[in-house]
KETOR-928100 format. One record per residue (C-alpha): residue number from 1; y, x, z. Coordinates in steps of 0.25 Angstrom, whole numbers, plus 5000, padded with zeros to 4 digits. Example, Ala and Ser with C-alpha at 12.3 -4.5 7.8 and 13.67 -1.06 7.14 Angstrom:
BEGIN
{pos=1; yy=4982; xx=5049; zz=5031} .
{pos=2; yy=4996; xx=5055; zz=5029} .
This chain:
BEGIN
{pos=1; yy=5151; xx=4946; zz=4517} .
{pos=2; yy=5139; xx=4945; zz=4508} .
{pos=3; yy=5131; xx=4939; zz=4519} .
{pos=4; yy=5142; xx=4928; zz=4521} .
{pos=5; yy=5142; xx=4924; zz=4506} .
{pos=6; yy=5127; xx=4924; zz=4506} .
{pos=7; yy=5127; xx=4915; zz=4518} .
{pos=8; yy=5138; xx=4906; zz=4513} .
{pos=9; yy=5130; xx=4905; zz=4499} .
{pos=10; yy=5117; xx=4901; zz=4507} .
{pos=11; yy=5125; xx=4890; zz=4515} .
{pos=12; yy=5131; xx=4885; zz=4502} .
{pos=13; yy=5118; xx=4884; zz=4495} .
{pos=14; yy=5111; xx=4877; zz=4507} .
{pos=15; yy=5123; xx=4867; zz=4508} .
{pos=16; yy=5122; xx=4865; zz=4493} .
{pos=17; yy=5107; xx=4862; zz=4494} .
{pos=18; yy=5109; xx=4852; zz=4505} .
{pos=19; yy=5121; xx=4845; zz=4497} .
{pos=20; yy=5112; xx=4844; zz=4485} .
{pos=21; yy=5101; xx=4838; zz=4493} .
{pos=22; yy=5110; xx=4828; zz=4499} .
{pos=23; yy=5115; xx=4824; zz=4485} .
{pos=24; yy=5101; xx=4823; zz=4480} .
{pos=25; yy=5098; xx=4813; zz=4491} .
{pos=26; yy=5110; xx=4805; zz=4488} .
{pos=27; yy=5107; xx=4804; zz=4473} .
{pos=28; yy=5092; xx=4803; zz=4473} .
{pos=29; yy=5088; xx=4795; zz=4486} .
{pos=30; yy=5092; xx=4780; zz=4486} .
{pos=31; yy=5091; xx=4773; zz=4500} .
{pos=32; yy=5082; xx=4761; zz=4501} .
{pos=33; yy=5090; xx=4749; zz=4507} .
{pos=34; yy=5082; xx=4741; zz=4517} .
{pos=35; yy=5085; xx=4730; zz=4527} .
{pos=36; yy=5086; xx=4734; zz=4542} .
{pos=37; yy=5084; xx=4724; zz=4553} .
{pos=38; yy=5085; xx=4727; zz=4568} .
{pos=39; yy=5082; xx=4717; zz=4579} .
{pos=40; yy=5092; xx=4716; zz=4590} .
{pos=41; yy=5088; xx=4712; zz=4604} .
{pos=42; yy=5093; xx=4698; zz=4608} .
{pos=43; yy=5100; xx=4704; zz=4620} .
{pos=44; yy=5109; xx=4712; zz=4612} .
{pos=45; yy=5114; xx=4700; zz=4604} .
{pos=46; yy=5118; xx=4692; zz=4617} .
{pos=47; yy=5128; xx=4702; zz=4621} .
């Protein structure tokens, strides 16, 4: 039983670290908006 509790504790800590990293990315990283353009071949427009 102690090995199960240790395993669950390690998994919980790792999940907490991943969750904290995701929260840090959401709060500290701002996406830079930019325009996108993609050329479409004329053959696709004539369908």
